[in-house]
C-alpha positions in Angstrom: -17.6 -32.3 10.8 -21.3 -32.9 10.5 -23.7 -30.1 9.2 -27.3 -30.2 10.3 -29.2 -28.3 7.8 -26.8 -25.7 7.1 -28.8 -22.4 6.7 -30.2 -21.5 3.4 -30.6 -17.7 3.8 -27.4 -15.7 3.1 -25.2 -18.9 2.7 -26.5 -20.9 -0.3 -24.8 -19.8 -3.5 -22.0 -18.0 -1.5 -18.3 -18.5 -1.7 -16.6 -21.4 0.2 -15.1 -19.0 2.8 -18.5 -17.9 3.8 -20.7 -21.0 4.1 -19.9 -25.0 5.2 -18.0 -26.6 2.6 -16.1 -30.1 2.2 -12.7 -28.2 2.5 -13.4 -27.3 6.0 -12.5 -30.7 7.2 -11.1 -33.8 6.5 -14.4 -35.3 6.3 -17.9 -33.3 6.3 -21.4 -35.1 6.1 -24.3 -32.9 5.8 -28.0 -34.1 6.6 -30.6 -31.7 4.7 -33.9 -31.6 6.1 -35.3 -28.3 5.3 -34.2 -27.4 1.7 -37.5 -26.1 0.0 -36.8 -22.4 -1.6 -36.8 -19.7 1.4 -39.4 -17.8 -0.9 -42.5 -19.1 -0.8 -42.0 -22.0 1.1 -39.9 -20.7 4.1 -37.2 -23.0 3.8 -34.2 -22.7 6.3 -31.8 -25.1 5.1 -29.5 -25.2 2.1 -30.3 -27.5 -0.9 -26.9 -27.6 -2.5 -24.6 -30.6 -2.1 -21.4 -29.2 0.0 -19.9 -32.1 1.7 -18.2 -35.2 1.2 -21.5 -37.1 1.6 -24.7 -35.3 1.5 -27.8 -37.0 3.0 -31.5 -35.8 1.9 -33.9 -37.8 4.3 -37.4 -38.1 2.9 -36.1 -36.0 -0.3 -34.6 -33.3 1.9 -37.7 -30.8 1.9 -40.7 -32.0 4.0 -40.1 -34.1 7.0 -42.8 -36.8 8.0 -44.5 -35.6 11.0 -44.3 -31.9 10.3 -47.5 -31.6 8.5 -49.8 -32.0 11.3 -52.5 -29.6 12.6 -50.5 -27.2 15.0 -52.2 -28.4 18.1 -51.7 -32.3 17.8 -48.0 -31.5 16.8 -47.4 -29.4 19.7 -48.8 -32.0 22.0 -47.3 -34.8 20.5 -43.8 -33.5 20.6 -41.8 -32.9 23.7 -44.0 -30.8 25.4 -45.7 -27.4 25.1 -42.6 -25.2 24.9 -40.2 -27.3 22.9 -43.3 -28.3 20.8 -44.2 -24.8 19.9 -40.6 -24.0 18.9 -40.5 -27.6 16.9 -43.9 -26.4 15.1 -42.3 -23.3 13.8 -39.3 -24.9 12.3 -40.2 -28.3 12.4 -38.4 -29.6 9.0 -35.2 -27.6 10.1 -34.8 -29.1 13.5 -35.5 -32.7 12.4 -31.7 -32.6 11.5 -30.4 -33.0 14.9 -33.5 -35.1 16.1 -32.0 -37.6 13.4 -28.6 -37.2 14.6 -29.1 -37.9 18.1 -31.2 -41.1 17.1 -28.3 -42.2 14.9 -26.1 -42.5 17.8 -28.5 -45.1 19.6 -28.8 -46.9 15.9 -25.4 -47.5 14.6 -26.7 -49.9 11.9 -29.7 -47.5 11.0 -30.2 -44.3 8.6 -28.9 -46.3 5.5 -28.2 -43.7 2.8 -28.9 -44.9 -0.8 -26.7 -43.1 -3.5 -29.2 -41.7 -6.3 -29.6 -38.8 -8.7 -33.0 -37.7 -7.0 -35.5 -38.6 -4.5 -37.7 -39.5 -7.5 -35.3 -41.9 -8.4 -35.0 -43.3 -5.0 -38.7 -44.3 -5.3 -37.6 -46.8 -8.2 -35.7 -49.8 -8.7 -32.6 -47.5 -10.0 -30.9 -46.9 -6.4 -31.5 -50.3 -4.8 -30.1 -52.2 -3.2 -26.7 -50.5 -1.8 -23.7 -50.4 -4.2 -20.9 -52.6 -3.9 -19.2 -50.4 -1.2 -22.1 -50.3 0.9 -24.7 -47.6 2.2 -23.1 -44.7 4.6 -25.2 -44.3 7.7 -26.6 -40.8 8.1 -25.7 -39.1 11.0 -23.1 -40.2 13.8 -21.5 -43.0 12.1 -21.1 -41.5 8.5 -17.5 -41.1 9.1 -17.2 -45.2 8.6 -17.4 -44.0 4.9 -14.7 -41.8 4.6 -12.8 -42.0 1.6 -15.1 -44.6 0.0 -16.8 -42.2 -2.6 -14.3 -40.5 -5.0 -16.9 -38.4 -6.9 -17.1 -34.5 -5.9 -20.4 -34.6 -4.3 -22.5 -37.7 -3.3 -26.4 -37.4 -2.6 -27.8 -40.3 -0.5 -31.6 -40.7 -0.1 -33.6 -42.6 2.7 -37.0 -42.3 4.5 -37.4 -41.8 8.0 -40.3 -42.3 10.4 -42.8 -39.7 11.8 -41.6 -39.6 15.1 -38.8 -41.2 17.6 -37.6 -43.8 16.7 -36.8 -42.5 13.4 -34.7 -45.2 11.6 -36.5 -47.3 9.0 -34.8 -50.2 7.2 -35.8 -50.5 3.5 -36.9 -54.0 1.8 -38.1 -54.8 -1.7 -40.9 -57.1 -1.7 -42.0 -58.8 -4.7 -45.4 -61.1 -4.9 -46.7 -63.2 -7.6 -50.4 -64.1 -7.2 -52.2 -67.2 -7.8 -56.0 -67.8 -8.2 -58.6 -68.3 -10.9 -60.3 -64.8 -11.3 -59.3 -61.0 -11.0 -60.9 -59.0 -8.4 -60.3 -55.2 -7.1 -58.6 -54.8 -3.6 -55.4 -54.8 -2.1 -52.3 -56.8 -0.9 -50.7 -56.5 2.2 -47.5 -58.0 3.4 -45.8 -58.5 6.9 -42.2 -59.7 7.6 -41.0 -61.8 10.4 -37.3 -62.3 11.0 -35.1 -63.7 13.9 -34.7 -59.9 15.0 -38.2 -58.5 14.8 -41.3 -58.2 13.1 -43.1 -55.6 10.8 -46.5 -54.4 10.9 -48.5 -55.1 7.6 -47.4 -52.9 4.5 -49.4 -52.3 1.5 -47.8 -53.7 -1.7 -50.5 -53.0 -4.0 -54.1 -51.6 -4.6 -56.3 -52.1 -7.6 -57.1 -54.9 -9.8 -55.7 -58.0 -8.5 -54.8 -60.4 -11.3 -53.7 -64.0 -11.0 -50.2 -64.9 -12.3 -49.3 -61.0 -12.2 -46.2 -59.9 -10.3 -46.7 -56.7 -8.1 -43.4 -55.2 -6.5 -43.1 -52.2 -3.8 -40.6 -51.2 -1.3 -41.3 -51.6 2.6 -39.5 -49.0 4.7 -39.8 -51.2 8.0 -40.0 -50.0 11.5 -37.5 -52.5 12.5 -34.5 -54.5 11.0 -35.9 -58.0 10.8 -32.2 -60.0 10.4 -33.2 -63.1 8.6 -36.4 -63.6 7.1 -38.2 -66.5 8.8 -41.8 -65.9 7.5 -44.0 -63.8 5.5 -47.6 -62.9 6.1 -49.8 -62.4 2.8 -53.3 -61.2 3.4 -55.6 -59.5 0.7 -58.9 -58.3 0.8 -61.4 -56.8 -1.9 -63.3 -54.4 0.2 -66.9 -55.5 -0.7 -69.1 -58.4 -0.6 -68.9 -60.8 -3.6 -71.2 -63.6 -3.8 -68.7 -65.6 -5.9 -66.2 -66.0 -3.2 -63.1 -65.2 -5.0 -59.9 -66.9 -3.7 -56.5 -65.5 -4.1 -53.0 -66.7 -3.0 -49.5 -65.9 -3.1 -47.8 -68.3 -5.6 -44.2 -66.6 -4.5 -43.0 -63.8 -2.3 -39.4 -62.6 -2.6 -38.0 -60.2 -0.3 -34.8 -58.5 -0.7 -32.9 -56.2 2.0 -31.3 -52.9 0.9 -28.4 -53.3 2.8 -27.1 -56.8 1.7 
């Protein structure tokens, strides 16, 4: 039984007989996409973990692509009629869009077990545990019985629009060079199954021999890494023509 952002008003905090609960089926998975408090944020979805597996994409409150201005959002989505409806309850309705996308991506929407979304953004919940990461949506039941705790929360990020799944990589860059400069470092990943766009690893003071780490939520699952493109820029004219390089770059897949 899959709960697509179960309703919060009149249901959150009620007895299990009234609302969705893990006792309702042999396996209950839940996608929470609009779990901010109803007052004052008009959150329609329940925040409480109530299933065998509870997924909180993007933290479960504000979905990427739902913060646009009304005109662009209505036009960008699925036409005026559906776009208007989605604008009114965009976060809430993302749950079924993620679910329908998950049918097309059996290896997508990996959920990382974590205490909170803030913790998910750190090293503490990466990579997947030894039993693997469950797939949010249609294929969540592949992990039936693998997690024995009462309630398990999983976090992940998604794209702003179709196609929604993203694949998480940890990228660590050690710089080489002779002088520090202010600027940014971008990295693009190339693999036998696809390539990513450039993702920013760090912005600020770039110090040779320092190591910088960031997570990339890539729009493709690249497979085996074949190449990494490293680019830095100091955003200003510098008559000393500083040079920086990457002494090492390490890429770790969250999945394995």
